[in-house]
C-alpha positions in Angstrom: 8.0 -15.8 20.3 6.4 -14.8 16.9 2.4 -14.7 17.0 0.5 -14.9 14.0 -3.1 -14.0 13.6 -4.6 -15.8 10.8 -8.1 -14.4 10.0 -10.7 -16.3 7.8 -11.0 -15.4 4.1 -13.4 -12.8 3.2 -16.4 -13.9 0.6 -14.6 -11.4 -1.7 -11.3 -12.9 -1.6 -13.0 -16.4 -2.0 -14.7 -15.1 -5.0 -11.4 -13.9 -6.7 -9.7 -17.3 -5.6 -12.8 -19.2 -7.5 -12.5 -16.9 -10.6 -9.0 -17.4 -10.9 -9.4 -21.3 -10.7 -11.9 -21.2 -13.2 -9.8 -19.2 -15.6 -6.9 -21.5 -14.9 -9.0 -24.5 -15.8 -10.3 -22.7 -19.0 -14.0 -22.7 -18.3 -16.3 -19.6 -17.8 -18.4 -19.2 -14.8 -20.7 -16.1 -14.4 -20.1 -14.2 -11.3 -23.9 -14.5 -10.1 -23.4 -18.2 -10.0 -20.3 -17.8 -7.9 -22.3 -15.5 -5.6 -25.2 -18.0 -5.5 -22.7 -20.6 -4.3 -21.2 -18.4 -1.6 -24.6 -17.7 -0.3 -26.1 -21.3 -0.4 -23.3 -23.8 -0.2 -20.7 -24.2 2.6 -18.6 -21.2 2.2 -15.2 -23.0 3.0 -13.0 -22.7 0.1 -12.2 -26.3 -0.4 -16.0 -27.2 -0.8 -16.5 -24.3 -3.2 -13.6 -25.3 -5.3 -14.2 -28.9 -5.4 -18.1 -28.2 -6.2 -17.3 -25.8 -9.0 -14.4 -28.4 -10.3 -17.4 -31.0 -10.5 -19.8 -28.8 -12.0 -17.2 -28.0 -14.9 -16.7 -31.7 -15.4 -20.4 -31.9 -15.8 -20.6 -29.0 -18.1 -17.7 -30.3 -20.3 -19.6 -33.9 -20.6 -23.1 -32.4 -21.3 -21.9 -29.5 -23.1 -24.3 -27.3 -20.8 -23.5 -24.0 -19.1 -23.5 -23.9 -15.5 -26.5 -21.7 -14.2 -28.1 -20.9 -11.0 -31.3 -22.7 -12.1 -29.0 -25.9 -12.6 -27.6 -25.4 -9.2 -31.1 -25.1 -7.6 -32.4 -28.0 -9.3 -29.6 -30.6 -9.8 -26.6 -29.7 -8.0 -26.5 -32.7 -5.7 -27.4 -35.1 -8.5 -24.8 -33.9 -10.7 -21.9 -34.1 -8.1 -23.3 -37.4 -6.8 -22.7 -38.9 -10.4 -19.2 -37.6 -10.6 -17.9 -38.8 -7.4 -16.8 -42.0 -6.0 -19.2 -43.5 -3.3 -16.7 -42.6 -0.6 -16.2 -39.0 -2.0 -19.9 -38.7 -2.4 -20.8 -39.6 1.1 -18.1 -37.2 2.4 -19.3 -34.3 0.3 -23.2 -35.1 1.4 -22.2 -34.9 5.1 -19.8 -31.5 4.4 -22.8 -29.8 2.7 -25.9 -30.8 4.7 -24.6 -31.6 8.1 -21.9 -29.0 9.0 -22.3 -25.3 9.5 -20.9 -22.9 7.1 -17.6 -21.3 8.4 
């Protein structure tokens, strides 16, 4: 039968997907912020996109840009305020207790 080999996405491809997502949502995110997320957060695409969507929502509410300093200092606090308790627990477990893919 037909056998398919599925390779994990390269970080460059994830970067492109995140840039496209941000453009589709109409928010600007600096390339260095995405690179920081790829280095310091879980690198699975689902987590990266959900994190950036939460940060975008926070940025719209506070009218502040998403920066690396913000991510270093307040990322978990910001995301925890935007998620329901169940989502928040799941997100916390995903980021801190599972190894990146």
